[in-house]
Every structure is written in structure tokens, then in C-alpha cells.
DSSP file (Angstrom, degrees, kcal/mol; ACC not computed):
  #  RESIDUE AA STRUCTURE BP1 BP2  ACC     N-H-->O    O-->H-N    N-H-->O    O-->H-N    TCO  KAPPA ALPHA  PHI   PSI    X-CA   Y-CA   Z-CA
    1    1 A X              0   0    0      0, 0.0     2,-0.3     0, 0.0    22,-0.2   0.000 360.0 360.0 360.0 132.6   20.0 -164.6  141.5
    2    2 A X  E     -A   22   0A   0     20,-2.8    20,-3.3    87,-0.1     2,-0.3  -0.970 360.0-148.1-131.8 150.2   20.4 -165.1  145.2
    3    3 A X  E     -A   21   0A   0     -2,-0.3    84,-0.5    18,-0.2     2,-0.4  -0.896   4.8-159.3-121.5 149.3   20.8 -168.3  147.1
    4    4 A X  E     -A   20   0A   0     16,-2.6    16,-2.9    -2,-0.3     2,-0.5  -0.992   8.6-158.6-126.8 121.1   19.7 -169.4  150.6
    5    5 A X  E     -A   19   0A   0     -2,-0.4    79,-2.0    79,-0.3     2,-0.5  -0.892  10.0-166.3-102.6 125.3   21.5 -172.4  152.3
    6    6 A X  E     -AB  18  83A   0     12,-2.8    12,-2.8    -2,-0.5     2,-0.8  -0.937  16.0-144.3-113.9 130.9   19.5 -174.0  155.1
    7    7 A X  E     -A   17   0A   0     75,-1.6     2,-0.6    -2,-0.5    10,-0.2  -0.855  19.2-160.7 -90.7 112.7   21.0 -176.5  157.5
    8    8 A X  E     -A   16   0A   0      8,-3.5     8,-2.8    -2,-0.8     2,-0.4  -0.861   8.5-173.9 -99.4 117.3   18.1 -178.9  158.2
    9    9 A X        +     0   0    0     -2,-0.6     3,-0.3     6,-0.2     6,-0.1  -0.514  32.7 138.1-116.5  63.2   18.8 -180.9  161.4
   10   10 A X  S    S+     0   0    0     -2,-0.4     2,-0.5     1,-0.3    -1,-0.2   0.905  89.5  27.4 -67.8 -40.8   16.1 -183.5  161.7
   11   11 A X  S >  S-     0   0    0      3,-0.3     3,-2.0    -3,-0.3    -1,-0.3  -0.950  79.8-154.7-119.8 106.5   18.8 -185.9  162.8
   12   12 A X  G >  S+     0   0    0     -2,-0.5     3,-0.5    -3,-0.3    -1,-0.1   0.727  92.6  61.5 -56.6 -23.0   21.7 -183.9  164.5
   13   13 A X  G 3  S+     0   0    0      1,-0.3    -1,-0.3    -3,-0.1     2,-0.2   0.796 116.8  28.8 -72.7 -27.0   24.1 -186.6  163.6
   14   14 A X  G <  S-     0   0    0     -3,-2.0    -3,-0.3     2,-0.0    -1,-0.3  -0.609  80.1-171.9-133.9  73.1   23.5 -186.1  159.9
   15   15 A X    <   -     0   0    0     -3,-0.5     2,-0.4    -2,-0.2    -6,-0.2  -0.330  13.5-142.1 -65.7 149.7   22.5 -182.6  159.1
   16   16 A X  E     -A    8   0A   0     -8,-2.8    -8,-3.5     2,-0.0     2,-0.5  -0.878   2.3-146.7-113.0 146.5   21.4 -181.8  155.6
   17   17 A X  E     -A    7   0A   0     -2,-0.4     2,-0.5   -10,-0.2   -10,-0.2  -0.959  15.0-168.3-117.2 118.5   22.2 -178.7  153.6
   18   18 A X  E     -A    6   0A   0    -12,-2.8   -12,-2.8    -2,-0.5     2,-0.6  -0.902   9.0-150.1-111.8 131.0   19.5 -177.5  151.2
   19   19 A X  E     -A    5   0A   0     -2,-0.5    44,-0.5   -14,-0.2     2,-0.3  -0.892  15.0-176.6-105.5 119.4   20.1 -174.8  148.6
   20   20 A X  E     -A    4   0A   0    -16,-2.9   -16,-2.6    -2,-0.6     2,-0.4  -0.829  10.5-151.1-107.3 149.6   17.2 -172.6  147.6
   21   21 A X  E     -Ac   3  64A   0     42,-2.7    44,-2.6    -2,-0.3     2,-0.4  -0.966   8.6-161.9-127.5 144.2   17.4 -170.0  144.9
   22   22 A X  E     -A    2   0A   0    -20,-3.3   -20,-2.8    -2,-0.4     2,-0.3  -0.981  16.5-168.9-118.4 130.6   15.6 -166.7  144.4
   23   23 A X    >   -     0   0    0     -2,-0.4     3,-2.1    42,-0.3     4,-0.1  -0.882  46.9 -23.2-123.2 155.0   15.6 -165.1  140.9
   24   24 A X  G >  S+     0   0    0     -2,-0.3     3,-1.7     1,-0.3     4,-0.3  -0.222 132.6   2.4  51.3-124.1   14.6 -161.8  139.5
   25   25 A X  G >  S+     0   0    0      1,-0.3     3,-0.8     2,-0.1    -1,-0.3   0.665 124.9  69.6 -68.7 -14.9   12.0 -160.0  141.7
   26   26 A X  G X  S+     0   0    0     -3,-2.1     3,-1.7     1,-0.2     4,-0.3   0.609  75.7  84.1 -77.0 -11.7   12.1 -162.9  144.2
   27   27 A X  G X  S+     0   0    0     -3,-1.7     3,-1.7     1,-0.3    -1,-0.2   0.834  79.3  66.0 -58.3 -32.4   15.6 -161.8  145.3
   28   28 A X  G X  S+     0   0    0     -3,-0.8     3,-1.5     1,-0.3     4,-0.3   0.699  82.1  77.4 -65.1 -18.5   14.0 -159.3  147.6
   29   29 A X  G <  S+     0   0    0     -3,-1.7     3,-0.4     1,-0.3    -1,-0.3   0.774  94.2  50.3 -60.0 -25.4   12.5 -162.1  149.7
   30   30 A X  G X  S+     0   0    0     -3,-1.7     3,-1.1    -4,-0.3    -1,-0.3   0.431  80.5  96.2 -95.6   0.1   16.0 -162.6  151.2
   31   31 A X  T <  S+     0   0    0     -3,-1.5    -1,-0.2     1,-0.2    -2,-0.1   0.844  91.7  38.2 -59.5 -35.4   16.6 -159.0  152.2
   32   32 A X  T 3  S+     0   0    0     -3,-0.4     2,-0.5    -4,-0.3    -1,-0.2   0.353  91.5 105.6-100.2   5.4   15.3 -159.6  155.8
   33   33 A X    <   -     0   0    0     -3,-1.1     2,-0.3     4,-0.0    53,-0.2  -0.760  48.5-176.0 -90.9 127.8   16.8 -163.0  156.4
   34   34 A X    >   -     0   0    0     -2,-0.5     3,-2.1    51,-0.1    49,-0.1  -0.830  38.1 -82.8-119.6 158.0   19.9 -163.1  158.6
   35   35 A X  T 3  S+     0   0    0     -2,-0.3    49,-0.1     1,-0.3     3,-0.1  -0.390 118.1  24.5 -57.7 130.1   22.2 -165.9  159.7
   36   36 A X  T 3  S+     0   0    0      1,-0.3    -1,-0.3    47,-0.2    39,-0.2   0.262  88.0 137.9  95.6 -11.0   20.7 -167.8  162.6
   37   37 A X    <   -     0   0    0     -3,-2.1     2,-0.6    46,-0.2    -1,-0.3  -0.390  55.4-128.7 -66.8 144.4   17.0 -166.8  161.7
   38   38 A X  E     -D   72   0A   0     34,-3.0    33,-2.9    -3,-0.1    34,-1.7  -0.870  41.8-180.0 -90.8 118.7   14.4 -169.6  162.0
   39   39 A X  E     -D   70   0A   0     -2,-0.6     2,-0.4    31,-0.3    31,-0.2  -0.849  31.7-147.0-126.6 157.8   12.6 -169.5  158.7
   40   40 A X  E     -D   69   0A   0     29,-2.6    29,-2.9    -2,-0.3     2,-0.4  -0.993  25.5-161.3-117.9 127.7    9.8 -171.2  156.9
   41   41 A X  E     -D   68   0A   0     -2,-0.4     2,-0.4    27,-0.2    27,-0.2  -0.875  13.0-161.4-116.5 146.0   10.2 -171.4  153.1
   42   42 A X  E     +D   67   0A   0     25,-2.7    24,-2.4    -2,-0.4    25,-1.4  -0.986  28.3 160.7-120.3 132.7    7.8 -172.1  150.3
   43   43 A X  E     -D   65   0A   0     -2,-0.4     2,-0.4    22,-0.2    22,-0.2  -0.956  37.9-122.4-151.0 162.7    9.3 -173.2  147.0
   44   44 A X  E     -D   64   0A   0     20,-2.4    20,-2.7    -2,-0.3     2,-0.6  -0.914  25.5-134.8-106.9 138.2    8.7 -174.9  143.7
   45   45 A X  E     -D   63   0A   0     -2,-0.4     2,-0.4    18,-0.2    18,-0.2  -0.849  30.0-177.9 -93.0 120.3   10.7 -178.0  142.7
   46   46 A X  E     -D   62   0A   0     16,-3.0    16,-2.9    -2,-0.6     2,-0.3  -0.912   7.0-175.9-120.6 147.2   11.9 -177.6  139.2
   47   47 A X  E     -D   61   0A   0     -2,-0.4     2,-0.3    14,-0.2    14,-0.2  -0.991   0.7-177.0-140.6 149.7   13.9 -180.1  137.1
   48   48 A X  E     -D   60   0A   0     12,-2.3    12,-2.5    -2,-0.3     2,-0.4  -0.987  18.9-134.2-147.0 157.4   15.4 -180.0  133.7
   49   49 A X  E     -D   59   0A   0     -2,-0.3     2,-0.4    10,-0.2    10,-0.2  -0.872  21.8-177.6-111.3 141.3   17.3 -182.2  131.3
   50   50 A X  E     -D   58   0A   0      8,-2.6     8,-3.4    -2,-0.4     2,-0.5  -0.998  14.3-153.6-142.9 137.6   20.4 -181.2  129.4
   51   51 A X  E     -D   57   0A   0     -2,-0.4     6,-0.2     6,-0.2     5,-0.1  -0.949  17.3-146.5-112.5 126.2   22.5 -183.0  126.8
   52   52 A X    >   -     0   0    0      4,-2.6     3,-1.6    -2,-0.5    47,-0.0  -0.138  37.6 -85.4 -82.3-176.2   26.2 -182.0  126.5
   53   53 A X  T 3  S+     0   0    0      1,-0.3    -1,-0.1     2,-0.1    -2,-0.0   0.772 128.0  52.4 -61.6 -28.4   28.3 -182.0  123.3
   54   54 A X  T 3  S-     0   0    0      2,-0.1    -1,-0.3     1,-0.0     3,-0.1   0.491 120.7-104.9 -88.2  -2.7   29.2 -185.7  123.7
   55   55 A X  S <  S+     0   0    0     -3,-1.6     2,-0.3     1,-0.3    -2,-0.1   0.446  70.6 146.9  94.2   1.2   25.6 -186.8  124.1
   56   56 A X        -     0   0    0     -5,-0.1    -4,-2.6     1,-0.0     2,-0.4  -0.567  42.2-138.5 -73.4 130.6   25.7 -187.3  127.9
   57   57 A X  E     - D   0  51A   0     -2,-0.3     2,-0.4    -6,-0.2    -6,-0.2  -0.776  21.6-174.8 -94.8 131.9   22.4 -186.5  129.5
   58   58 A X  E     - D   0  50A   0     -8,-3.4    -8,-2.6    -2,-0.4     2,-0.4  -0.962  11.5-148.8-126.2 143.1   22.5 -184.6  132.8
   59   59 A X  E     - D   0  49A   0     -2,-0.4     2,-0.4   -10,-0.2   -10,-0.2  -0.921  10.1-164.8-114.9 139.6   19.6 -183.7  135.1
   60   60 A X  E     - D   0  48A   0    -12,-2.5   -12,-2.3    -2,-0.4     2,-0.4  -0.951   2.7-159.7-123.1 141.0   19.4 -180.6  137.3
   61   61 A X  E     - D   0  47A   0     -2,-0.4     2,-0.4   -14,-0.2   -14,-0.2  -0.939   7.2-169.5-117.7 144.8   17.0 -179.8  140.1
   62   62 A X  E     - D   0  46A   0    -16,-2.9   -16,-3.0    -2,-0.4     2,-0.8  -0.999  18.1-150.5-134.8 135.5   16.2 -176.4  141.5
   63   63 A X  E     - D   0  45A   0    -44,-0.5   -42,-2.7    -2,-0.4     2,-0.7  -0.878  24.9-161.2-102.3  98.7   14.3 -175.4  144.6
   64   64 A X  E     -cD  21  44A   0    -20,-2.7   -20,-2.4    -2,-0.8   -42,-0.2  -0.730   9.2-137.4 -91.1 114.2   12.9 -172.0  143.6
   65   65 A X  E     + D   0  43A   0    -44,-2.6   -42,-0.3    -2,-0.7   -22,-0.2  -0.371  33.2 161.6 -66.6 140.8   11.8 -169.8  146.4
   66   66 A X  E    S+     0   0A   0    -24,-2.4     2,-0.3     1,-0.4   -23,-0.2   0.406  70.1  19.5-132.7  -9.3    8.5 -167.9  146.2
   67   67 A X  E     - D   0  42A   0    -25,-1.4   -25,-2.7     2,-0.0    -1,-0.4  -0.936  56.2-173.0-159.4 139.6    7.9 -167.0  149.9
   68   68 A X  E     - D   0  41A   0     -2,-0.3     2,-0.5   -27,-0.2   -27,-0.2  -0.990   5.2-166.7-134.7 125.2   10.0 -166.8  153.0
   69   69 A X  E     - D   0  40A   0    -29,-2.9   -29,-2.6    -2,-0.4     2,-0.8  -0.956  16.2-143.1-109.8 124.4    8.7 -166.2  156.5
   70   70 A X  E     + D   0  39A   0     -2,-0.5   -31,-0.3   -31,-0.2     3,-0.2  -0.790  22.0 179.2 -83.6 112.9   11.1 -165.3  159.3
   71   71 A X  E     +     0   0A   0    -33,-2.9     2,-0.3    -2,-0.8   -32,-0.2   0.860  67.2   5.7 -84.5 -39.1    9.7 -167.1  162.3
   72   72 A X  E     - D   0  38A   0    -34,-1.7   -34,-3.0     1,-0.1     3,-0.4  -0.948  48.9-171.6-151.0 124.4   12.3 -166.1  164.9
   73   73 A X  S    S+     0   0    0     -2,-0.3   -36,-0.1   -36,-0.2    -1,-0.1   0.351  84.8  64.7 -95.8   5.7   15.2 -163.7  164.6
   74   74 A X        +     0   0    0    -36,-0.1    -1,-0.2     2,-0.1   -37,-0.1   0.234  67.9 133.4-112.1  12.9   16.6 -164.7  168.0
   75   75 A X        -     0   0    0     -3,-0.4     2,-0.3   -39,-0.2    -3,-0.0  -0.330  51.9-130.4 -65.2 143.7   17.5 -168.3  167.3
   76   76 A X     >  -     0   0    0      1,-0.1     4,-2.0     6,-0.0     3,-0.4  -0.732  12.6-126.7 -94.8 147.9   21.0 -169.4  168.4
   77   77 A X  T  4 S+     0   0    0     -2,-0.3    -1,-0.1     1,-0.2     5,-0.1   0.817 107.9  52.3 -63.1 -32.0   23.2 -171.3  166.0
   78   78 A X  T  4 S+     0   0    0      1,-0.2    -1,-0.2     3,-0.1     4,-0.1   0.818 115.1  39.5 -75.5 -30.1   23.8 -174.1  168.4
   79   79 A X  T  4 S+     0   0    0     -3,-0.4     2,-0.3     2,-0.1    -2,-0.2   0.740 122.1  27.8 -93.5 -25.0   20.1 -174.8  169.1
   80   80 A X  S  < S-     0   0    0     -4,-2.0   -72,-0.1     1,-0.1    -1,-0.0  -0.861  96.5 -74.2-133.9 165.9   18.6 -174.3  165.6
   81   81 A X        -     0   0    0     -2,-0.3     2,-0.3     1,-0.1   -73,-0.1  -0.241  47.4-123.1 -59.4 148.4   19.7 -174.7  162.0
   82   82 A X        -     0   0    0     -5,-0.1   -75,-1.6   -47,-0.1     2,-0.5  -0.737  18.8-152.3 -93.2 143.1   22.0 -172.0  160.7
   83   83 A X  B     -B    6   0A   0     -2,-0.3   -47,-0.2   -77,-0.2   -46,-0.2  -0.968  12.3-136.2-120.3 122.5   21.0 -170.0  157.6
   84   84 A X        -     0   0    0    -79,-2.0   -79,-0.3    -2,-0.5     3,-0.1  -0.408  23.9-107.9 -76.0 149.8   23.7 -168.6  155.3
   85   85 A X        -     0   0    0      1,-0.1   -80,-0.1   -81,-0.1    -1,-0.1  -0.391  53.9 -79.0 -67.8 154.3   23.5 -165.1  154.0
   86   86 A X        -     0   0    0    -53,-0.2   -82,-0.2   -56,-0.2    -1,-0.1  -0.227  52.5-116.4 -56.5 144.8   22.7 -164.9  150.3
   87   87 A X        -     0   0    0    -84,-0.5   -84,-0.2     1,-0.1    -1,-0.1  -0.322  35.2 -87.4 -79.7 166.0   25.6 -165.6  148.0
   88   88 A X        -     0   0    0      1,-0.1     2,-0.6   -86,-0.1    -1,-0.1  -0.293  51.2 -91.1 -68.2 156.8   27.1 -163.1  145.6
   89   89 A X        +     0   0    0      1,-0.2     3,-0.4    -3,-0.1    -1,-0.1  -0.614  43.9 179.0 -72.1 113.7   25.7 -162.7  142.1
   90   90 A X    >   +     0   0    0     -2,-0.6     3,-1.5     1,-0.2    -1,-0.2   0.381  55.6  96.7 -98.3   2.7   27.8 -165.1  140.1
   91   91 A X  T 3  S+     0   0    0      1,-0.3    -1,-0.2   -90,-0.2    -2,-0.1   0.630  70.9  69.7 -70.2 -11.8   26.1 -164.5  136.8
   92   92 A X  T 3  S+     0   0    0     -3,-0.4    -1,-0.3     2,-0.0     3,-0.1   0.406  78.6 110.7 -86.3   4.0   28.7 -162.0  135.7
   93   93 A X  S <  S-     0   0    0     -3,-1.5     2,-0.1     1,-0.2    -3,-0.0  -0.085  82.1 -70.4 -73.2 175.5   31.4 -164.7  135.3
   94   94 A X        -     0   0    0      1,-0.1     2,-0.3     2,-0.0     3,-0.3  -0.373  33.8-144.9 -67.2 143.7   32.9 -165.9  132.0
   95   95 A X        +     0   0    0      1,-0.2    -1,-0.1    -3,-0.1    -2,-0.0  -0.362  58.3 124.9-103.3  50.2   30.6 -167.9  129.7
   96   96 A X        +     0   0    0     -2,-0.3    -1,-0.2     2,-0.0     2,-0.1   0.439  52.8  82.6 -92.4   1.7   33.3 -170.2  128.4
   97   97 A X  S    S-     0   0    0     -3,-0.3     0, 0.0     2,-0.1     0, 0.0  -0.452  82.0-122.5 -95.5 176.7   31.5 -173.4  129.4
   98   98 A X        +     0   0    0     -2,-0.1     2,-0.2     3,-0.0    -1,-0.0   0.055  61.8 133.4-108.5  25.7   28.8 -175.2  127.4
   99   99 A X        -     0   0    0      1,-0.1    -2,-0.1   -47,-0.0   -47,-0.0  -0.493  60.4-129.0 -74.8 146.9   26.1 -175.2  130.1
  100  100 A X              0   0    0      1,-0.2    -1,-0.1    -2,-0.2    -2,-0.0   0.411 360.0 360.0 -79.5   4.9   22.7 -174.0  129.0
  101  101 A X              0   0    0      0, 0.0    -1,-0.2     0, 0.0    -3,-0.0   0.365 360.0 360.0-141.1 360.0   22.2 -171.5  131.7
């Protein structure tokens, strides 16, 4: 699993940060993406419901990447949104919580 954080600056006063995830063979989509690149992403919106031990229902949303186009590799951080490098693989951590994933 790899993640891509995009700073979306439609309104510069209130930038939004969107987290996309690539799993399994889709991780390679992020190999050529660098911080500061101007990108176009294609994704699926997924949602799931989970009930914890106490019966509390929680909902999760995921933006699953399936295509990434690097539009411009020369964008400056001040003029265009910044794109974070993929995060480290966190799946190797302890499984002592009761989350279903």
C-alpha cells in the first residue's frame, strides 16, 4: 500500500488535502510521481461500514487510485499544489487493535 497526498488549492485561503491510496500492483503508479509534480488522478470512491465491539458503527471512505498522469514535472510549490511522496508501508505494524483491515 502506498499513499499520495494532494494539496488541492481551488481556494488558496482554504487548501484541501486529499489522500489517495494505491494497493498491490497499483503501487507502481506512484513510482514516477515527485513532490511538486502537477498530476491528474483517476480513482474509485469506495466506502465500507464497520461495527466495533461495543456496537458503534463507523464508516470509512477510500479514494483508490487506478491511473496517474504526470502533467508537468516542473511545477513550483508556490504556484501549484504540492504532492507528497508516497508514505512508508505501515502494514507491518502490530495488529493489536480491532480494526477489520
